[in-house]
C-alpha positions as a Markdown table, in Angstrom:
| # | Residue | x | y | z |
|---|---|---|---|---|
| 1 | Met | -23.9 | 9.7 | 149.6 |
| 2 | Ser | -25.7 | 9.9 | 152.9 |
| 3 | Glu | -26.1 | 13.2 | 155.4 |
| 4 | Asn | -23.9 | 11.7 | 157.6 |
| 5 | Lys | -21.6 | 10.9 | 155.1 |
| 6 | Arg | -21.5 | 14.4 | 153.9 |
| 7 | Thr | -21.5 | 15.9 | 156.8 |
| 8 | Val | -18.4 | 14.0 | 157.7 |
| 9 | Glu | -16.5 | 14.8 | 154.4 |
| 10 | Arg | -17.7 | 18.6 | 155.0 |
| 11 | Tyr | -15.3 | 17.8 | 158.5 |
| 12 | Leu | -12.4 | 16.6 | 156.7 |
| 13 | Asp | -12.3 | 19.1 | 154.1 |
| 14 | Gly | -12.3 | 21.9 | 156.8 |
| 15 | Phe | -9.2 | 19.7 | 158.6 |
| 16 | Arg | -7.5 | 20.0 | 155.1 |
| 17 | Arg | -8.1 | 23.7 | 155.1 |
| 18 | Asn | -7.7 | 24.5 | 158.9 |
| 19 | Asp | -11.1 | 26.2 | 158.7 |
| 20 | His | -11.8 | 25.9 | 162.0 |
| 21 | Ala | -15.2 | 27.3 | 162.0 |
| 22 | Gln | -16.2 | 24.6 | 159.2 |
| 23 | Ile | -15.0 | 21.6 | 161.5 |
| 24 | Leu | -16.8 | 22.9 | 164.3 |
| 25 | Ser | -20.4 | 23.3 | 162.6 |
| 26 | Cys | -20.2 | 19.4 | 161.9 |
| 27 | Leu | -19.8 | 18.9 | 165.4 |
| 28 | Thr | -22.8 | 18.7 | 168.2 |
| 29 | Asp | -21.8 | 20.6 | 171.2 |
| 30 | Asp | -21.4 | 17.7 | 173.7 |
| 31 | Ile | -19.2 | 16.6 | 171.2 |
| 32 | Arg | -16.3 | 13.9 | 172.6 |
| 33 | Trp | -13.5 | 13.5 | 170.8 |
| 34 | Thr | -10.6 | 10.5 | 171.7 |
| 35 | Val | -7.8 | 9.5 | 170.7 |
| 36 | Phe | -6.6 | 6.6 | 171.7 |
| 37 | Gly | -2.9 | 6.6 | 173.3 |
| 38 | Gly | -3.4 | 10.0 | 173.3 |
| 39 | Phe | -6.2 | 12.5 | 175.2 |
| 40 | Gln | -9.8 | 12.5 | 175.6 |
| 41 | Leu | -12.1 | 16.2 | 175.8 |
| 42 | Thr | -15.3 | 16.8 | 175.6 |
| 43 | Gly | -16.9 | 20.2 | 173.8 |
| 44 | Lys | -16.8 | 22.5 | 171.4 |
| 45 | Gln | -14.3 | 24.8 | 173.2 |
| 46 | Ala | -11.6 | 22.0 | 174.1 |
| 47 | Tyr | -12.6 | 20.5 | 170.9 |
| 48 | Asp | -11.6 | 24.3 | 168.7 |
| 49 | Glu | -8.0 | 24.6 | 171.2 |
| 50 | Ala | -7.5 | 20.7 | 170.3 |
| 51 | Ile | -7.8 | 21.2 | 166.5 |
| 52 | Asp | -4.0 | 22.4 | 165.6 |
| 53 | Gly | -2.4 | 20.4 | 167.8 |
| 54 | Pro | 1.1 | 21.1 | 169.9 |
| 55 | Gly | 4.2 | 20.9 | 167.8 |
| 56 | Phe | 2.5 | 20.9 | 164.2 |
| 57 | Ile | 1.9 | 23.1 | 161.5 |
| 58 | Gln | -1.7 | 22.8 | 159.6 |
| 59 | Pro | -3.3 | 22.3 | 157.9 |
| 60 | Pro | -2.1 | 18.2 | 157.8 |
| 61 | Thr | -2.5 | 16.6 | 154.2 |
| 62 | Leu | -5.8 | 14.1 | 154.3 |
| 63 | Asp | -7.0 | 11.2 | 152.0 |
| 64 | Thr | -9.8 | 8.5 | 152.5 |
| 65 | Val | -9.1 | 5.3 | 152.0 |
| 66 | Arg | -12.4 | 4.3 | 152.6 |
| 67 | Met | -15.7 | 5.4 | 154.3 |
| 68 | Val | -18.6 | 2.9 | 155.5 |
| 69 | Glu | -22.0 | 3.3 | 157.5 |
| 70 | Gln | -23.8 | 2.2 | 159.8 |
| 71 | Asp | -26.9 | 3.2 | 160.9 |
| 72 | Asp | -25.4 | 6.1 | 162.9 |
| 73 | Val | -21.7 | 5.6 | 163.0 |
| 74 | Val | -19.4 | 6.4 | 159.8 |
| 75 | Met | -16.0 | 4.4 | 159.8 |
| 76 | Ala | -13.4 | 6.4 | 157.6 |
| 77 | Glu | -9.6 | 4.8 | 157.2 |
| 78 | Leu | -7.6 | 8.2 | 156.1 |
| 79 | Thr | -4.1 | 8.2 | 155.8 |
| 80 | Gly | -1.6 | 11.8 | 155.7 |
| 81 | Ser | 0.7 | 13.5 | 156.4 |
| 82 | Val | 1.4 | 16.9 | 159.0 |
| 83 | Arg | 4.7 | 19.2 | 159.4 |
| 84 | Arg | 6.0 | 19.3 | 162.7 |
| 85 | Val | 7.8 | 23.1 | 163.7 |
| 86 | Asp | 10.6 | 21.5 | 163.6 |
| 87 | Gly | 10.4 | 21.3 | 159.8 |
| 88 | Ser | 10.2 | 17.2 | 159.9 |
| 89 | Ala | 6.7 | 15.2 | 158.4 |
| 90 | Met | 4.3 | 13.3 | 160.2 |
| 91 | Arg | 3.1 | 10.9 | 158.1 |
| 92 | Met | 0.2 | 8.5 | 159.8 |
| 93 | Ser | -2.4 | 5.5 | 159.2 |
| 94 | Met | -5.7 | 6.7 | 161.3 |
| 95 | Ala | -8.6 | 4.7 | 162.2 |
| 96 | Glu | -12.1 | 7.1 | 162.4 |
| 97 | Val | -15.1 | 6.2 | 164.2 |
| 98 | Phe | -17.9 | 9.3 | 163.9 |
| 99 | Val | -21.0 | 8.7 | 166.0 |
| 100 | Met | -23.8 | 10.8 | 164.5 |
| 101 | Arg | -26.7 | 12.7 | 166.1 |
| 102 | Asp | -28.7 | 14.6 | 163.7 |
| 103 | Gly | -26.6 | 14.5 | 160.9 |
| 104 | Leu | -23.5 | 16.3 | 163.2 |
| 105 | Ile | -20.5 | 14.4 | 165.1 |
| 106 | Ala | -21.3 | 13.4 | 168.6 |
| 107 | Glu | -17.8 | 11.4 | 169.2 |
| 108 | Arg | -14.6 | 11.0 | 167.3 |
| 109 | Arg | -13.1 | 7.9 | 168.5 |
| 110 | Ala | -9.5 | 8.0 | 166.4 |
| 111 | Trp | -6.7 | 5.6 | 166.0 |
| 112 | Val | -3.7 | 7.2 | 164.6 |
| 113 | Ile | -0.5 | 5.7 | 163.9 |
| 114 | Glu | 2.8 | 7.2 | 162.9 |
| 115 | Leu | 4.9 | 5.6 | 159.8 |
| 116 | Lys | 8.1 | 5.7 | 160.5 |
| 117 | Glu | 9.6 | 3.4 | 157.7 |
| 118 | Asn | 7.4 | 2.5 | 154.6 |
| 119 | Asp | 3.1 | 2.5 | 154.0 |
| 120 | Tyr | 2.9 | 0.1 | 157.2 |
| 121 | Arg | 5.5 | 0.4 | 160.0 |
C-alpha cells in the first residue's frame, strides 16, 4: 500500500474512532474540505470544528468499498451510518477525493448521499 493510501486509511480510522488528533495529523495546515451540497471550509481549525457535524452522535461507521490512486490523488468509495441526536440513524454512500501533498491530505472533496430506502436510494 502506498504512503498516500496509508494516510487516507489512518484518516478514516480517526473518523471511525472520533479521534480528532489522529484526523488532524493526516492534514496539511491549509486543508480545504468541500462537501458538495453542504459546505466548504479551509484550515485545520475550521476542519476540527466541523468533524463532529451538527445533529450527529459520533463516531460514524465507515466501510471502504474500494480505494484507487493516481499520482497524488486517492479516491475512495465508502458506505456508512451515523446516529442522529434524535436517535435515528443516517445511512449513506460516499465518494471521496483526497488530493495529497507530501503524504498529507491537502484537499478533501466529498459527495455524501443519504440512503433512505435501500442500498442505492
